N, C-alpha and C positions, 0 to 999 in steps of 0.2 A: 815753385809757388803754385798752390792748388786752391781753388775756391769752387763753391757750388751754390746754386740757387734753385728755387722751385718754379715750375710752370705747369701747364696742363695740356694734355693731348685729347682732342675730341674724337669720340667714336660714336657717331649718331648723337643721341642726347645723353650720353654718358661721358664722363671725364676721367682720364687716367693721369695720376700724378707723375710728372716727369722731372727728373733731376738733371740740371744742366751743369756738367762738371768741366772745369777748365784747368789745364796744366800749362804753365809758362816755364819753359826750360831753356837752358843755353843750347846753342847749336845753330845750324843753318836756318835762316829766316823762312818760316813756313806757317801756314794757317790751315790746319787739317780739321775738318768737321766730320765726325763719325756718329753712328747711331741710327742708320737707316733713314736718312732724311730724303724727301723728294726734291724735285728741282727748285721749288720755292724756298725750301729750307737751305739748300746748298748755296743759293744766291745770297743768303743772309751774310755770307763772308764779306762781300763787297759793300753791302749796306752798313754792316757793323763797323768795318774798317773806316769808312768815310765819316760815319756818325761819331765815332770816338775822337777822331782827329778834329773835326769841326766843332766839337763840344769842349775842346781844350783839355781833353783827358789823355791824349796821345795814344799811339798804338805801339805795343811792344815789338821791337825788332829782334825777336827771338823765335824759338820753335814753339808754336802755339797749337795745342790740341784741345778740341772741344768735343765732349761726348754727351749725347742725349740718351739718358738711361730711363727705362729699360731699352736695350739695344734691339730687341727682337721685334718691337712694334714700329711700323713705318710712321714717320712723322710728316705731317702735311701742314701747309699754311705759313703765313708770314708772322704769326704771333710769337715766334721764337726769337725774333730779332732783339727785343728788349732784354729778356733774361740772359741771352748770350753776351750782349754788351756789358750788362751789369756784372756778370760773373768774371769777365775779362778784367774790367776795371778794379774789382775787388781783389783779384789775384795779383795784379800788378802792384796795388797799394798794400798787399799783404794784410788785408783786413778780413775779419770773419763776417760771413753773411748774416743778416738779421734772422732771428729764429721765427719759424712759422709764418714766413712772408713769401709771397709768390709775385711773379711779374708776367704780364702778357701785353704785347703790343708790337706793331711794325715800326721800323725806324726810317725816317727820311734821311737823305744824305747829309743834311745840316744838323741832324740830331733830334729833330722833332718827333714826338711819339704820335703815331697814327693809329687809326682804327684797325681792329682785328675782328673777324667774324666769330660769333659764338661766345662772347665774353660772359653773358648771363649764364649759359650752360656751364662754362668753366668755373665761374664764381661759385655756383651752387655745389659743384662737385668738389672744389677745393675746400670750401667751408666744411663739407661733410667729412673731409679727411684731416681736419684739424688745423687748417690754415686760418690765421687770424687777420692778416693784412694782405692787401692786393694792390699792386701798382698797375694802372691801365692808362690809356690815352684819355684826354678830356672828352673826346667824342663818345667814349664807352663808359664814362663814369656813372651816368644815370642808371644804366641797366645793371651794372655791377653792384650799385648801392641798394638795389632791391633785395639783396640777400641779407637776411637778419644775422647779426653777430659778426659780420665781416667789415673790417675797417678798410675803406677804399681811398686811395690817394691817386691823384691824376695830374702830376706835373706836366707842363707843356713839352718838355724836352728831356733828353738824357742828362744834361747838366743839372737840371732841377732834381731829377731822381737821385743822382749821386750826392748832391748837396744835402738833400734830406737825410740820406743814409749816413753822411758824415757829421750831421748835426749842425751844419753851418747855415742852413736855410730850411725852414719847415714848409712842407707841402701839406696844407690842412686836409683833414679827412672830409670826404664828400658826404653830405647828409642825404639819406634816401627818403624821398617823399612819394607816398602813394596817392594818385589822383582819386578824388571821390567819385563814386558811381553816380551817373545822372539819374534823376528821378524819372524822367521820360526819355527813352532813347530817341535820337533823331531818326525821322522817317523820310526816306526818299520815295517810297511807294506805299500808299495806304489802301487797305482793303475797302475803304469807303468808296473808292473809285472803281471797284470791280462790281459790275452789275450783271444780273442774269446768269450767274454761275453758282447756284446754290450748292450743287453736288461737289463741285471743285473746292468751294470755300470750306465746306464741311470736311473734306479730305485734308485740306491744308491745316485746319484746326486740329484734327486727329494727329497729323504728322508732327505738329509742333508740340502737342501735349505729351505724346508718348515716344518721340524720337524715331518715328517710322519713316521708312523710305517710300517715295511717292513717284509714280509715273503718270504723266499727263499726255493724253493722245488726242489729237484733234487737228482740224484744218488750219491753214495759215490765218492769222488774224483772230483766232479764238480767244486769245488772252493768256496763253500758256506761260509766256515769259513774264508777263506782269504778275501773274499769280505766284510764280517762283520768287520773284523779287520782293513780294510782300511777306514771305516767310520770316526773314530776320526781324521784321517789325512786330511780330507776335510772339517772339521768343523772349524769355527773361534775360537780363544782362548776365554776363559771366560772373561767376564767383571769383574770389581772389586766387584760389588755387588753379581754377580753369584759365584765368587771365595769365598767370605765370606760365602755364603749359603752352599756351598760344604764343606768348612772348619768347619762349625758348626756341620754338620752331623758327620764328622770324629772326631771332638772334643768329642762329646757324646760317641763315641766308643773308645776314648783314642788312636787314631791313628795319632795325630799330633805330629810332632817332633820339632827340632830346626828351621826348615823352614816351618811354618804352612800354608803358602799361596802358592797355585800352580795355574798356568794359564791353565794347561792341563785339558781337559774334561775327566771325569771318564769313564772307560770302564770296565764293570763288566760282567763276564761270569761264573755264577754259574753252578755246575754240576747238571744233571737232577735228582739226588737223594736228592736235597735240600728240606727241609721241608717247610710247609706253613709259619711258623714263620721266618725261615731263609730267605725266599724270600721276604715277604711283611712286616715283622717286628712282634714283639711280644716277647714271652718268659716270664721270671719272672717279677714280679712287674707290672708296667704299660707298659712294653715292650720296646724293643730297636729297632733302625732302622734296616731294612732288606736290601737285595740286591737292591731293587728298589729305596730305599732312598740313598744308596751308589752311585747309578748311576744318581743321580739328576743332571740335566743340562749336562748329558753325554749319554752314550750308554749302554743299557742292552742287552746282547747277550744270547739268549736261544738256544743252539744247541741241536739237537735231541728233538724238541719240543714235539713230541708225546709221549716221554718217561717220561716226567715230571708228577708228581702226579696230578690227576684231581683237587682236592681241591686247590692246589697251583696255578694252571692255572686260575681257576675260581676266585680266590682272586685278580687276576690282573685286572679284568674288571673295577672295580670302580676307581683305580688309573689311568688307561689308559684314562679315561674320565676326571677326575678332576685334575690330577697332584698332588694329595695328598693322603696319606693313613691314615685312621682313625682307631686307635686301642682302643677298648672299653673293659674295665675290670670292675669288681665289685667295685673297689676302684676309678674309674674315667676313663677319656678318654684323650688320647693324639693324636696328629697328627704330621706326618712328611712329608716334601716335597718329591715328587716323580715325577718330571717333566722330564722324560727321553724319549729317542727315543728307541723303542723296535725293535730289529732285531732278527727274529726267523728263524731257519733253520730246515728243516725236510726232511726225505726221503718220496717218494710217496707211499711206501709200506714197510712191515716188512723187506724184503730182500734188498730193495733199488733200484731195477732195473726196476721198472715199467716205460714203455715208453722209456727206453734206446735203442739206435739203435745198440749197440754192444753186449749186454748181455740180455738174456731172463729172464723175471720175473718168479720166482719159487713159488709165493704165490697163494694159491687158492682164488677165488673171495671173499669168506666170510672173509678171513683173511685181505684182502685189505680193505674191507668195514669197518671192526671193527677198523682197524688201523686209517683210515681216520676219523671215527666217534669219535675217542678219542679227536680230536680237535673240540671243541664245536662251533656251529654256532655263538652264541653271542660273543665268543672270536675272531673268524675269521672276524666277521663283524667290529671289531675295528681296523683291520689291513688295512691301506689305500692302500698299494702296495703289490701285490702278483705276484711273478715272478717264472716261471719254468726255472730252470737252467740245461743245458745239459753239458756233458763233452766236453771240447774244443778239436779241432783236435790236434793230437800230433805234427804236423809240426809247429803249432803256438807256442807250448811250447818250441820246440827245437831251433827255429830260432829267436823268439822274434819279434813281429809285430810292434814295435814302438808305443805301446799304450800310450795314454795321461797320464801324471803324475798327482799325487795327487795335486801338487802345482797349476797346471793349472785349475783343476776342482775346487779347493778351491777358486780361484779368482772369478769364476762365482758364486759359492755358497755365498760368502760374499757379492757380488753385489746384488744378489737376496734377501738376508736377509736384506740388508740395505733398499731396496725398501719397503719391508714389514713393517719393524719397523718404517720407516718414514711415511708410509701411514696409518697404523692402530695400531702401538705400540705393536704388537705381531706377532708371526709367523702365517702363514696361517693355520697350523694344529690346532691352538688354537682359531680360529675364531668361534664365536657363530653364529647361523643362521641369527640373525639380522645384525651382522657384515659382513656376506657373502653378504647379499643383498645390503649393503651399499658400501662395498669395492670391491666386485667381481661381478658386474652385468653381467648377462648372455646374455642379448640382444637377437639376433636372434638364439643363441644356446640353448635357454631355451627349445624349443620343442624337440630338439635332445636329451637333457638330460632326459626330461620327458618320451619320447617314449622309449628310451633304458632302463630306469629304470623300466618302466612298463613291457616291454617284458622279461627282465631278473629277475624280481621280487625283485628288490632292496628294502631294508628297508629304512625308513626315515634316519637312521644313515648312511647307505651306500650311499644314494643319496647326503647327505651333504659332506661326505668324498670325494667322487669323485669330487664334486664341488671344494673343497679345493685344491685337487691335480691339477686340471685344472688351478686354480689361480697360483699355484707354477710354473707349466709349462710355463705359460705366463710370469711370473716374470723372469724365466731363459732366456726366449727369448727377454726380454726387451719390451714386449708388454704391452700397457696400458690397453687393454681389452682382455677378454678371447675369443679366436678364436675357430672355429670348430675343428681344428686339436688338440688343447689343450684338448678339451672335449673328443674327441675320444681316445686320449692317456690315459687320466685319467680313462675312462670307461673300457679300455682294462685291466687295472690293477685290476679291481673289478672281473674279471673272475676267478673263483676258479682254483687253480693250478692243482687240480686233473682232472679237465675237460680237460685241455690242454694236460695232460700226457696220457689221455685215448686214 
């Protein structure tokens, strides 16, 4: 007796169709599971055996062989429990498996179907490969139902799954409901509370409008953290496709709940003790998404940048350029999306008071030099905007100067982004050099940019990044072409912040 059902193997944010083949033959009682499964897959034998018995389906006292094909790919995770159990039950009953139907889920010993990570990713991959129906746990039904054209069933236990397949009790399909985007995103930090920081506020607006990376340098208490936390409030809500991409990363990590789709942009602020794998991804197996992928389409805030481990910071360089992180292991390669806006904050020196007008710096010159050298040139070269932040006057904090709110700034940001997307179908920060020449011609300002770049020793990357910032400044002003004032503003942000503090 042979039966087979379909399921899915996850490799990053891609899914591979897996056929679970079962052969029940006479002979010595055995349960062999082959197909290059890891420890969690091999443990499925005990869970499946108990789940079948406790669901009233019985377990065949024969020679049982389960093959997970294709056999050359290593299988990971507990989501293979349900398809293995269904295939065994179908083989024992000598019934044909339902066409174009897949199964994903972990099984409890009593037969209950439980959550499995990555169901949204698997559901999208299965639908793209022609699967029309998917059985998952009730906890995973909402995220699977986000996939158009896929019929999702979520019986509570294995007995319910088999009853539906036998036609004795129906498990109704789960309706997929998309939440409506909020008219005004909730704000935890409003720019109206940021006083006396006009240069930093302007840099924040440029960062939001063009997707540019930002470095804030200044003494303790200058407001660097609050400025960073205000950035999500001036960004537009996610589009549907962006929200699905963010949800896929969270699905891989098992973080989606009953409401799997959110329109709020992610904001991640890992501690400076985070490991390289925790920041960019990796770990056991082929690796899991790190903080930069959790921040996809949102903001990654690295406070106390100079305190982060050197290897972790250097690992950011490739994702900052490409918008993806590639993790390579001996068993294969996976990639995760990492199109985030980086906001980094640092003190100008170990004590933090270098350049402050109210407190003297206590650091010897050598300590200041070592501290600033911990931030490598190649990393700093990828940060478009560098701003020296000073402590605001106390009277501005106590009286409140009527600073512009996040809502007002967000309106300008959304208008500028609309111009960019209509003109070139991407944000200015993501323009390639050929796109810059086509969509951001310099005209008479070309000599200014070239002369300034030569005098300051800008790299080719710095030259193009200043050019992109100038295009964003023009978009915020509603200008069709880049003016000299836009170039001067952009070039000013390429000045290293420690030079300004000195």
